[in-house]
RODO-2510 file (C-alpha; in nm, 4 decimals, decimal comma):
residues 179
     n   res          X          Y          Z
     1     m    -2,6019    14,2114    -6,6209
     2     r    -2,3389    14,3111    -6,3662
     3     n    -2,4122    14,3886    -6,0012
     4     n    -2,1251    14,5761    -5,8371
     5     g    -2,3033    14,5992    -5,4950
     6     e    -2,2355    14,9713    -5,4673
     7     g    -2,4799    15,2176    -5,3011
     8     f    -2,8038    15,1620    -5,1161
     9     s    -3,1343    15,0426    -5,2439
    10     l    -3,4492    15,2443    -5,1822
    11     i    -3,5790    14,9807    -4,9401
    12     e    -3,2639    15,0016    -4,7267
    13     v    -3,2957    15,3796    -4,7080
    14     m    -3,6645    15,3576    -4,6091
    15     v    -3,5949    15,0988    -4,3356
    16     s    -3,3149    15,3197    -4,1992
    17     l    -3,5468    15,6225    -4,1912
    18     v    -3,8200    15,4284    -4,0098
    19     i    -3,5706    15,3124    -3,7461
    20     l    -3,4394    15,6688    -3,7077
    21     v    -3,7904    15,8140    -3,6671
    22     i    -3,8837    15,5523    -3,4042
    23     g    -3,5663    15,6376    -3,2111
    24     l    -3,6322    16,0130    -3,2307
    25     v    -3,9920    15,9691    -3,1095
    26     g    -3,8621    15,7684    -2,8138
    27     i    -3,6072    16,0371    -2,7273
    28     f    -3,8734    16,3089    -2,7516
    29     n    -4,1077    16,1153    -2,5192
    30     l    -3,8223    16,0622    -2,2742
    31     h    -3,7614    16,4381    -2,2736
    32     v    -4,1304    16,5101    -2,1978
    33     v    -4,1343    16,2577    -1,9112
    34     a    -3,8131    16,4057    -1,7685
    35     k    -3,9606    16,7596    -1,7805
    36     r    -4,2752    16,6437    -1,5972
    37     g    -4,0704    16,4650    -1,3334
    38     s    -3,8495    16,7684    -1,2870
    39     f    -4,1511    16,9963    -1,2410
    40     e    -4,3178    16,7579    -0,9928
    41     s    -3,9920    16,7315    -0,7977
    42     f    -3,9532    17,1099    -0,7905
    43     q    -4,3101    17,1522    -0,6629
    44     q    -4,2495    16,9001    -0,3835
    45     t    -3,9282    17,0785    -0,2848
    46     q    -4,1175    17,4086    -0,2747
    47     a    -4,3935    17,2551    -0,0593
    48     s    -4,1295    17,1282     0,1823
    49     y    -3,9764    17,4744     0,2001
    50     y    -4,3132    17,6440     0,2682
    51     a    -4,4089    17,3938     0,5387
    52     n    -4,0765    17,4394     0,7159
    53     d    -4,1004    17,8169     0,6748
    54     i    -4,4256    17,8445     0,8722
    55     i    -4,2948    17,6045     1,1381
    56     n    -3,9876    17,8230     1,1863
    57     r    -4,2102    18,1319     1,2101
    58     m    -4,4206    17,9543     1,4732
    59     k    -4,1082    17,8652     1,6725
    60     l    -4,0249    18,2349     1,6933
    61     n    -4,3748    18,3104     1,8286
    62     r    -4,4246    18,0076     2,0587
    63     d    -4,6807    18,1704     2,2871
    64     e    -4,9305    18,2148     2,0030
    65     i    -4,8971    17,8882     1,8067
    66     a    -5,2672    17,8054     1,8475
    67     r    -5,3562    18,1200     1,6467
    68     y    -5,1779    17,9777     1,3401
    69     s    -5,4335    17,6940     1,3018
    70     g    -5,6490    17,7007     0,9910
    71     v    -5,6943    17,6153     0,6260
    72     y    -5,5409    17,8713     0,3913
    73     s    -5,5902    17,9002     0,0158
    74     g    -5,6237    18,1730    -0,2414
    75     a    -5,4662    18,5174    -0,2343
    76     p    -5,4064    18,6457     0,1186
    77     s    -5,5787    18,9546     0,2500
    78     a    -5,3473    19,2251     0,3791
    79     a    -5,2143    19,1901     0,7326
    80     g    -5,3199    19,4583     0,9783
    81     k    -4,9638    19,5749     1,0386
    82     e    -4,6362    19,5151     0,8582
    83     c    -4,3960    19,3485     1,0984
    84     k    -4,0703    19,3917     0,9121
    85     g    -3,7656    19,6077     0,9458
    86     s    -3,7710    19,8154     1,2630
    87     a    -4,1474    19,7797     1,3177
    88     i    -4,2447    19,6640     1,6637
    89     c    -4,5353    19,4199     1,6706
    90     n    -4,7095    19,2371     1,9480
    91     p    -4,7371    18,8545     1,9211
    92     v    -5,0919    18,8627     1,7754
    93     e    -4,9887    19,1108     1,5029
    94     l    -4,6891    18,8904     1,4311
    95     v    -4,9196    18,5883     1,3736
    96     a    -5,1212    18,7879     1,1169
    97     w    -4,8022    18,9075     0,9445
    98     d    -4,6466    18,5585     0,9423
    99     l    -4,9588    18,4051     0,7872
   100     y    -4,9806    18,6856     0,5304
   101     e    -4,6180    18,6437     0,4191
   102     w    -4,6434    18,2638     0,4198
   103     r    -4,9602    18,2620     0,2112
   104     a    -4,8221    18,5240    -0,0280
   105     s    -4,5138    18,3093    -0,0848
   106     f    -4,6914    17,9797    -0,1544
   107     v    -4,9471    18,1362    -0,3913
   108     g    -4,6627    18,3159    -0,5711
   109     t    -4,7662    18,6821    -0,5401
   110     a    -4,4020    18,7930    -0,5393
   111     e    -4,3493    18,6603    -0,8935
   112     t    -4,5944    18,7710    -1,1609
   113     v    -4,5967    18,7650    -1,5394
   114     g    -4,8758    18,9408    -1,7229
   115     g    -5,0728    18,9864    -1,4006
   116     k    -5,0649    18,6131    -1,3194
   117     n    -4,8816    18,4604    -1,0249
   118     v    -4,6075    18,2338    -1,1562
   119     g    -4,4182    18,1638    -0,8349
   120     g    -4,5236    17,9273    -0,5618
   121     l    -4,7288    17,6122    -0,6006
   122     d    -5,0056    17,5354    -0,8495
   123     t    -5,3470    17,5892    -0,6836
   124     p    -5,2089    17,5507    -0,3291
   125     t    -5,3802    17,4999     0,0041
   126     g    -5,1958    17,5126     0,3339
   127     c    -5,3417    17,3534     0,6452
   128     i    -5,2083    17,4011     0,9962
   129     s    -5,3382    17,2121     1,2974
   130     v    -5,2117    17,2579     1,6499
   131     t    -5,2792    17,0173     1,9356
   132     d    -5,1026    17,1212     2,2554
   133     n    -4,7446    17,1651     2,1296
   134     t    -4,7774    16,9296     1,8322
   135     v    -4,7988    17,1119     1,5011
   136     t    -4,8985    16,9490     1,1711
   137     v    -4,8529    17,1437     0,8489
   138     v    -4,9974    17,0033     0,5270
   139     m    -4,9285    17,1579     0,1886
   140     a    -5,1570    17,0436    -0,0937
   141     w    -5,1228    17,1472    -0,4568
   142     r    -5,2214    17,0360    -0,8053
   143     g    -4,9769    16,8096    -0,9861
   144     i    -4,9523    16,7461    -1,3588
   145     r    -5,0858    16,3913    -1,3736
   146     e    -5,3887    16,2365    -1,2098
   147     t    -5,3343    16,0835    -0,8679
   148     k    -5,4865    15,7385    -0,8351
   149     i    -5,5220    15,5733    -0,4972
   150     d    -5,6951    15,2355    -0,4876
   151     a    -5,9525    15,1595    -0,2185
   152     d    -5,7198    14,8989    -0,0667
   153     s    -5,4152    15,1274    -0,0781
   154     p    -5,2027    15,1466     0,2373
   155     i    -5,1929    15,5269     0,1916
   156     i    -5,4339    15,6948     0,4288
   157     d    -5,5288    16,0570     0,3743
   158     t    -5,4786    16,2108     0,7166
   159     s    -5,5994    16,5500     0,6015
   160     p    -5,9271    16,5155     0,4087
   161     k    -6,0171    16,8785     0,4752
   162     c    -5,6982    17,0032     0,3104
   163     a    -5,7963    17,0250    -0,0585
   164     a    -5,9422    16,6751    -0,0684
   165     s    -6,1335    16,7368    -0,3901
   166     t    -5,8525    16,9110    -0,5774
   167     e    -5,7801    16,7592    -0,9169
   168     n    -5,4428    16,5822    -0,9398
   169     r    -5,3726    16,6565    -0,5748
   170     r    -5,0272    16,6220    -0,4238
   171     i    -4,9613    16,6446    -0,0495
   172     y    -4,6589    16,7225     0,1625
   173     s    -4,7110    16,6840     0,5372
   174     i    -4,4808    16,7504     0,8288
   175     q    -4,5435    16,7146     1,2005
   176     t    -4,3266    16,8554     1,4775
   177     v    -4,3362    16,9530     1,8429
   178     i    -4,2736    17,3141     1,9404
   179     i    -4,1642    17,3544     2,3023
***
């Protein structure tokens, strides 16, 4: 019997296919992890934008910064008066309008698909506290994966009232002085 050594045996083909499948599964999992990371990063960038947005609005209405304090979640109720364009508003009306626009942006009411808000953060809560001229803005939202913090973790939750029981909670906090 002559063996020319040409071609592949069935076992070689099967081993090659197994190696290929393992590689493809790894690439697919890498893609899923990258998508999750990208989404989490985008949400954190959005939270940063929303926190800075309300701080900038407060800087433009310095005399009324104490009125901005509160915990805000869910769809906003309409502001008493629209303070845009050529409308003239007093500082108290401006606070109501600023909070309305800010809340509408972070819950995503400007972007809807099929009647559902798709813009903004996922299940957001915004918390503003004002002490003298020091302003702390905390944005909390729901992330994709569970957040685990050990009892001996150096991370201290400085805002337990701001969506403390939210599943998979993520927090972005910023503190500034408005003078």
